[in-house]
N, C-alpha and C positions, 0 to 999 in steps of 0.2 A: 410440570404437571398441567394437563389440559383436561377440560370437562369430558366425562364419558359421552359416547355417541348416543343420541336419542333415536328411538325407533321412528322411522319416517312416517308421517301421516297424522299422528295424534295431535301434535302441536299445531299443524296446519289446519286441521278440522276445527279446533277450538278457536283459532284466530279468525277463521272465516265466519264462524257463528257470531262472534262478537262484532265483526265488521258489518255483517248483514243486519244484525239487530240494531246497531247504531244507525244504519241507513234506512231502517224501517222496511226492509225487504224480506224479513223472516217473521212470519206470524208467531205469536207467543205459544200457541198450541204445538206447532211443529218444533219450536225451540225446546220445549220441554222434552219431547220425544228424542230429539237429537242429542240433547245434553245427557239424557239417560244412557244413550248409546255410547257417547264419549266417556262418560263416567265408568261404564262397564268395561270399555277398552282400557282405561287407565287402571282399573282394578285388576284386570287380567294381566296387564303388562307388569304391574308391580309384584303380583304373585309369582309370575314367571321369572322375573328378575331375582326374587328371593330364593326360588328353587334353584336357579342356575348358580347363584352365589353360594348357596349351601353345598352344591355338588362340586363346583369348579374352583371355589376359593376356600371356604371353611374346611372342607374335607382334605384339600391339598395341604393346608396349614397343619391340620391334625397329623397327616401322614409324615410331614417334614419333622414335626416334633417327635413323633414316634421313632423316626430314623435317628434323630439326635440322641434319644434315650438309649438306643442300643449301641451307641458309641461310634457310629459311622459319620464323622463330621466333615472330612475333606472330600471334595469332589474332583480333586486333581488325579488325572490318569497317569501323566508322565511329565517330566521336566527336561528340557533339552537346552544345551548351551549354544548360543549363537556366536558369530565371528566379529560382530561390531561392538567394540568397547571403547567408549570415550573417556578421557581423563577427567571430565567434569563429574561432579557429584549430583547432577540433575538426572532424574529418571522419569519415564512415562510408562504408566500401565495402560496398554492399548487393548481394549476388549474387542475381539474380532469374531464375528459369526458370518463366515463366508464358505459354506459347504460346497458351493458350486464353482469355486475358484476365486482367487483374489481379484477384486474389482479395481477399476481404475482409480476410484476415490480413495481406497485404502492404500494403493501404491503411492498416490500423491501425499498422503499423510506420513507414510513411512519415509519417503524421500525427504520431506520437510523436517521431520524429526532428526534425521541424520545430518542435514545441513545445519540445524541448530545445535548440533553436538549434544543431543539428549540420548541417554541410554534407554533403549526400548525393552520393556518386558511385554512381549506379545502374549496375550491370554486368549487362547483359541477355544471356543465353546462347542467344538465338534471334532469328529475324527479327522485326522490330517493325512493326506496321501504324501508320497515321497516327494513329489514336485512342490507341493505347498510348503512342506517342511524345509526343503532346500532353500526356497525363496525366502522364507522367514528367517532362517539362520543367517543368510547373507545381509540381513537388515536389522537384526536384533541382538541384544546381549543375552537374553533369556527367552525361552518359549515355554509357556505353561499351557499344557493341554488338559482340558477338563471336560466334564460330561454335561455341561449347560445347566446344572442344578442352580436355581435362583437367578437364571438369566445373567444380565450384566452385573447387577449388584452382587450376585453370588461369586462372579469372577473377580470383581474388585475385592471382595472379602478374602478369598483364598490367596490371591497374589499379594495383597497387602501383608497378610500374616506371614507368608513365605519370605517376602522381601525383608521383613523385620527380623525373621529368624536367622537370616544370613549375617546380621550384625553390620550391614553396610551403613556407612555414615552418609545418609541421604541429606542433601542440602535443599533440594526442591523435588517435589513429586507431582507429576501431572496425571490426571485421570481422563481418559478419552474412551469413547465407544464409537462404533461404526454405524450409529443410527442416523448419520448425517452424510451428505456429499461434501467432500473436501475438494476445493478448487485450488489450483497452484498459486495464483496471484495473491500475494499477501499472507500465505499460509505459514511460511518459515518465520516471518516477522511476528505473527500472532503467537506461535509456539515459543519464540524467543521471549516475548513479553511475559508469557506465563512462567517461563523458567527464570527470568531475571527479576521478577517482582520481589520487592522487599516486604510485601504484606504477607501476613500469615495465610490469608486466603486471597487468591486471585481467580476470578471467574468471568466468563463471558457475559453471563446474564444472572439476574436474580428473579425470583418469582414470588409475587405477593398474593397470588390467588389461593384462597382457602387457608393454606398454611405457608408462611414464609419459608423459602428454602433456596439454596444455591442450586442452579440447574446442573445436573451431574454428568451431562454428556461431554463436557470439556471444562475442567477447572484445575487449579493447582493449589498445593499447600506447602508450607514451609517445613523444614526438617524439625523445627520445634514442635509443630503440631503432630507430625508423623511419629515422633518419639514419645508423645504424651500418653500416659497410661490410660486416660479416659478414651482417647482415640483408638488405641489398640484394643481396649476392652469392648468398645462398640462393635468392632469387627469380630471379635471372639464370640460375642453374644448374638450377633446377627444370624437369624435363621434364614437360610436360602430357600425360598419358596417360589415355585413356578407360577406366579400370578403377578401381573402388572400392577394390580391394586396394592398388593403387599410391597412390591419393589418401590413404589412411589411413597406410600405412607410410612412404612417401617424403614425403608432403605434411604431414599432420597431425602425425605423430610427428617427422618431420624438422624441421618448423618449431619444435616445442617444444625439440628438442635444440639448435637454434640460438639461440633467444631466452632460454630459462631461464638458461643460464650468464651471459648478458649483464645480467640483471636484478638490480638492487640490492634490490628489494622486489617481492613477488608477492601480490596481493590476490585471494582466492577468495571470491566472494560467498555461494555456497550450499555449505555443508559439512555432512556427515552429523551431526556432533556438535551443530550448531545445532538439531537436531530432538530432542535428548535430553529436554529438559524437557517438551515437548509429548507425546512418546511415553511418558514415565513416568506421565503422567496417564491413559493408556488402561487402565482398570481392569477393566471387565466383559469377559467372554469373547466376546460377540457383536461388540463393537467391535474386539477384537483380531483375530478371524477375518476381519472385513471388511477390516481394515488389511492382513492377510496377502495378500488378493487384489489389493492394490495393488503387490505385489512381482511382477516378471515370472516367468512360469511356469518358465523354465529354472533359476532360482536360488531358487525358492520353497521354504520349509521345510514339508515334508509330515508331519513326525513328530508323534505324539500328545503327546509331551512338551511341545510348544509350548503346549498348552492349560493345563498345570499350572505353568508358569514364573511367577516373581514378575514384577511390573511392570518392575523394573530389568533382569532377565534378558531379558525379551521385548524391551524397548527396545534392549538391546545387540545382539540378533539382528537387528532391523530396521536398525540403524545399520551393522552389519557387512555385511548384504546390499546396502544402498544404496551403500556405499563400494567394493563389489567389482568394479564395472564402469562402463559409461557411465551416469552418474547421471541424465541426463534420461530414460533408459529405466528404470533400477532404482528411482529415487525420484521421478520427475516428478510422479506423482499425489499423493504424500505431501507434497512441497514445495508443490503447488498447494493442498492442504487446510490445511496449517498455516502456510505462509509466504507465501501469496498470490502464488505464483510465476505469472507471466503468460504462460508459454510451454508448449507441448505438442508433442512429436515427432509427425511425420506418418507414421512407419513402424512404429508400435507393433503393428499387426496384421500387416503384411507380414513383419516380422522374427520373428513368432510369439512376441512377448513377452506378449501377452494374448489372450484370446478376445474375440469381438465383444460378448458379454454383459457381460464384465468391463469393457470400455471404456465401454459404455453406462452401467453402474452407477456407474463412477468419474466420468463426465461429469455425471451427474445429481446427484452429491454436491457438485460445485463450481459456480462461476459460469461457464457456457459462453457467456454473453452473447447467447443466442438463436441460436447457431450449431450447435446439437445435430444437426439433420438434415443440414446441409451437411457437417459433420465425418464423420458416420457414412456418408453417401453416398460421400465421398472414400475412406474405408477399404474399403467394399464394392467400389468400382470397382477399386482397386489389388489387393485380395485378399491372400492369404497366399503367401509364397514356397514353402512346403512343398506347395502345391497347384498350382504352376505346371506347365506341360509339362516333361518330363524334362530337356531341355537347359537351360532357364532355371533349373530346380531345382538342377541341378549347378553352374551359375554362381553361384547364391546360396549353395550349400554351400561353394563355394570362395572366397566373399567378393568375387567380381568385380562383382556387381550388388547 
């Protein structure tokens, strides 16, 4: 979970007012007029957000409940059998949204899952043409085609319930979605770690921001959790709603609140404190300032004191920043640099976490495996949420998209 995108301009105006007042450059009379203007903008902003939330979240939730009442629960269009069946009892539900063709990073993930001998249940949230279906059949045990109701969490729901209905003796189940770039180096080992873990929950990251939860883009559970009545009941009761706000609060957070109390052991693979030794070795100022640009803009430390800190103090600042939110956003580039982390979030620019230049700089510092231009083209096509048309910008600010 990461914070909703703020409308550009309002926070900057307020900060500038406070700065100029402190420096004695803004007369009190003018300050009163400007603050009234800022207050009016805040009021209009919050009213607009309320209207947008009512229309694009609350109304969507109501319609989803109405659909459930008339008995139309499943969003599955069809189920196809694939040709890849491993003897292991390890499974992966891989949520895919690739309407324009299977991308290189999805191919990397499917290849690594096969190398790790993990049975793949490919869940496709869009119509599939003959070529895509053939490709997926050659790399999966099952293909679940659905209508994208509830986005990724809706796909997790339908495929979990279907897999349980088959009566398969699942030893380990991995959940993955394609909201990330998958790089080849280290990916098979990472999937094997998720599949071989003896803990009831094994996750790449945990998130302590607002509500504690396991980050749902890549984690695994034991067969014991999978077969637990409370776990299956969670998915039976989960309402697929096409709102990111719902998917996070009711889906991601709700899922964690269900499985964490059931777990006898939880294994978090990437933890901020694992970076301490590496960060303590960052001694020169230039390296420290470069590393500071790998922290997202909304939580980046801009104080001059940062330059005069000891190595231990600076390392602690980095660790605290990384642990403060969605770690694939707050520390993804740093994990890539020091821990050979083979994943990268695809929304770093859209969520205004970094500038284009900063993403380019960070990518050139790590092994992008020859996909630099493809990644940067994707970012430019999607753009920044703060530069969307006003309606979409309000939806982003409300966490709906």
